[in-house]
C-alpha positions in Angstrom: 16.9 2.7 -3.4 15.8 -0.5 -4.2 14.2 -3.1 -1.3 12.4 -6.4 -1.7 9.0 -6.7 -1.8 7.5 -10.8 -1.2 4.2 -11.2 -3.4 1.7 -13.0 -1.7 1.5 -14.8 -5.0 5.0 -14.8 -6.9 7.7 -14.5 -3.4 10.6 -12.2 -2.6 11.7 -9.6 -5.7 12.9 -6.4 -6.0 10.6 -2.9 -5.5 11.0 -2.1 -8.8 8.4 -4.5 -10.2 5.5 -3.5 -8.4 4.0 0.2 -8.0 3.1 1.9 -4.9 -0.8 2.6 -4.8 -1.1 4.5 -1.8 -1.9 4.4 2.5 -4.3 2.0 3.2 -7.9 3.9 4.1 -11.0 4.0 5.2 -13.5 5.5 2.5 -16.5 7.5 3.7 -19.8 6.1 3.5 -22.1 7.5 0.3 -23.7 10.8 1.1 -20.3 11.8 3.2 -19.4 15.2 4.1 -16.5 17.3 1.7 -14.5 17.6 4.4 -14.4 13.3 4.6 -13.8 12.9 1.3 -11.0 15.4 0.8 -9.1 14.1 3.7 -9.4 11.3 2.0 -8.2 11.8 -1.6 -6.0 14.5 -0.8 -4.6 14.3 2.8 -1.7 11.6 3.8 -0.8 10.6 7.2 2.8 10.7 6.0 4.4 9.2 9.3 8.0 7.8 9.9 6.6 4.6 11.4 4.8 0.8 10.3 2.3 1.7 8.0 -0.6 0.1 5.6 -0.4 0.5 1.7 -1.4 -0.8 -1.2 1.1 -2.4 -3.9 0.8 -3.7 -7.6 2.8 -6.6 -9.1 2.8 -4.7 -12.4 5.8 -7.0 -13.3 4.2 -10.5 -12.8 1.1 -11.6 -11.4 -0.2 -8.1 -12.0 -2.7 -8.4 -8.5 -3.0 -5.7 -6.3 -2.4 -6.5 -2.1 -2.0 -4.8 1.2 1.9 -4.4 2.4 2.7 -3.3 6.1 6.2 -1.1 5.7 8.1 0.5 8.1 8.6 4.3 6.5 12.2 4.7 8.2 14.0 1.8 6.4 11.7 0.6 3.6 11.5 -2.7 5.3 8.6 -4.1 4.0 7.1 -6.0 7.1 4.5 -8.9 6.3 2.5 -8.5 2.3 -1.3 -10.0 2.3 -3.9 -10.2 0.0 -7.1 -8.1 0.3 -10.2 -9.2 1.4 -13.1 -8.4 -1.4 
């Protein structure tokens, strides 16, 4: 199933131009417990709702950015460049 993603640099494009990078998560602090690191690496929320995700425009500007996407219908609600 294809859908459109609005790249902050290039505009609206087919989802086939992008690579999904996973859910946006907060990285554990240095010295975090094994449980914190396990949850960061392996646990996924996988909720049927809007979630924030990483996307890479592999066939365009080759930039990583964030998107808020509703997983129930693949509608991309907004996109923005990540703060360094």
